[in-house]
C-alpha positions in Angstrom: 32.3 109.4 -38.1 33.9 107.0 -40.6 37.7 106.8 -41.1 37.5 105.1 -44.5 35.5 105.5 -47.8 32.1 103.9 -47.8 29.8 103.6 -50.8 26.0 103.3 -50.5 23.5 102.5 -53.1 19.7 103.0 -52.6 17.8 100.8 -55.0 14.1 100.6 -55.8 11.6 101.8 -58.3 10.7 105.3 -59.5 8.5 107.2 -57.1 10.0 105.6 -53.9 12.1 108.7 -53.1 15.5 107.2 -53.7 16.9 110.4 -55.3 15.8 112.2 -52.1 17.5 109.6 -49.9 20.7 110.0 -51.8 20.6 113.8 -51.6 19.9 113.7 -47.9 22.7 111.3 -47.1 25.1 113.3 -49.3 24.2 116.5 -47.5 24.4 114.9 -44.1 27.9 113.6 -45.0 29.0 117.1 -46.1 27.6 118.5 -42.8 29.6 115.9 -40.9 32.8 117.1 -42.6 33.1 114.2 -45.0 34.0 114.4 -48.7 31.0 113.4 -50.8 30.1 112.2 -54.3 26.6 111.3 -55.5 24.9 110.1 -58.6 21.6 108.7 -59.6 19.9 106.7 -62.4 16.2 106.8 -63.1 13.7 104.5 -64.9 12.9 100.9 -64.2 15.2 99.9 -61.3 16.1 103.4 -60.0 19.2 104.0 -57.9 20.9 106.7 -55.9 24.6 106.3 -55.1 26.6 108.1 -52.4 30.2 107.9 -51.6 31.3 109.2 -48.2 35.0 109.6 -47.4 37.3 111.3 -44.9 39.6 112.4 -47.8 39.0 113.4 -51.4 36.9 111.0 -53.5 39.1 109.8 -56.4 36.3 108.3 -58.6 32.8 109.7 -58.1 30.8 106.7 -59.1 29.8 103.6 -57.1 31.0 100.4 -58.8 30.4 97.9 -56.0 28.5 99.3 -53.0 29.5 98.5 -49.4 25.9 99.0 -48.4 22.9 98.3 -50.5 19.6 99.5 -49.3 16.7 98.0 -51.4 13.0 98.8 -51.5 11.9 96.7 -54.5 12.6 93.2 -55.8 13.6 94.4 -59.3 16.4 96.5 -57.8 17.5 93.7 -55.5 17.8 91.3 -58.4 19.7 93.9 -60.4 22.0 95.4 -57.8 22.7 92.6 -55.2 25.1 90.7 -57.4 27.4 93.8 -57.6 27.8 94.2 -53.8 31.4 94.7 -52.6 33.1 91.8 -50.8 32.1 92.0 -47.2 29.2 94.3 -48.1 25.8 94.4 -46.5 22.3 94.4 -48.0 19.3 95.8 -46.1 15.9 95.1 -47.7 12.4 96.3 -47.0 10.8 92.9 -46.3 7.4 94.0 -47.5 8.5 94.2 -51.1 11.8 92.2 -51.3 12.4 88.5 -50.9 16.1 88.2 -50.2 17.9 85.2 -51.7 20.6 83.2 -50.1 23.9 84.6 -51.3 27.2 83.0 -50.2 29.4 85.5 -48.4 26.8 88.3 -48.3 25.3 89.6 -45.1 21.6 90.5 -45.6 19.0 91.8 -43.2 15.3 92.4 -43.6 13.8 95.6 -42.2 10.1 95.9 -41.7 10.1 99.4 -43.2 6.8 99.5 -45.0 5.0 97.7 -42.2 6.5 100.1 -39.7 5.7 103.2 -41.8 2.1 102.1 -42.1 1.6 101.0 -38.5 3.6 103.7 -36.6 3.7 106.7 -38.9 0.4 106.2 -40.7 2.0 106.6 -44.2 3.6 103.7 -46.2 5.4 106.2 -48.4 7.6 107.0 -45.4 9.2 103.5 -45.7 12.1 105.0 -47.5 13.1 107.1 -44.5 12.6 104.0 -42.2 15.2 102.3 -44.4 17.5 105.3 -44.3 17.3 105.4 -40.6 18.0 101.7 -40.3 21.1 102.1 -42.6 22.4 105.1 -40.6 21.6 103.5 -37.3 23.6 100.4 -37.8 26.4 101.8 -40.0 27.1 105.1 -38.1 28.2 106.6 -41.4 26.8 110.0 -40.3 25.2 111.3 -37.1 21.6 111.9 -36.2 22.0 115.7 -36.0 23.5 115.9 -39.5 20.7 113.7 -40.9 18.0 115.7 -39.2 19.4 119.0 -40.6 19.6 117.5 -44.1 16.0 116.2 -43.9 14.8 119.6 -42.8 16.7 121.3 -45.6 15.8 119.0 -48.5 12.4 117.6 -47.7 9.3 119.6 -48.4 7.9 121.2 -45.2 4.7 119.3 -45.3 6.5 115.9 -45.2 9.3 116.8 -42.8 7.7 115.6 -39.6 6.5 112.3 -41.1 9.9 111.6 -42.6 11.7 112.6 -39.4 9.5 110.2 -37.4 10.1 107.4 -39.9 13.8 108.1 -39.8 13.9 107.9 -36.0 12.0 104.6 -36.0 14.5 103.2 -38.6 17.4 104.6 -36.6 16.3 102.6 -33.6 15.9 99.4 -35.7 19.4 99.9 -37.2 21.0 100.5 -33.8 19.5 97.2 -32.6 21.0 95.1 -35.4 23.8 92.9 -34.2 27.1 94.0 -35.7 28.1 90.4 -36.5 25.0 89.9 -38.4 25.1 93.0 -40.6 28.3 94.6 -41.3 31.8 95.8 -41.0 31.1 99.4 -39.7 30.6 98.6 -36.0 
């Protein structure tokens, strides 16, 4: 579990399940005993923001995310410049072309390709990205994430999303710490 506040922004387009990702991460954080604040913005480049902290959250909005998880180019272009110093960007390489940014650590994750090839449903790419983010950051544990997914995701999509999350979790755990971030 984390010992300092961490802010996460999920960015993409409407319909990519970003609000669900934010809700799942927030609930998993609460289940892990963390203090949580969450917000969202819809339309065009959609986002879901979550702050996880061991102590009370003083300001409930993400200004500069520590971790940016992006599923669409429009969201990358809009949100990447606002990343916190030392922050990390994870992008779905099917839809996002990352640009060289001085001082920014970025990693492509084959989320859509993995969802199509191994889960049989490209819509599950969002949970592959969530798994990758949780796997490398360790912000919350797998049991809390699974419980939150089971609680918040419609029953008919639970198994697909759990499978996608597990695949992403493995990818995230395999990311070298020096390449992607300050959490490990």
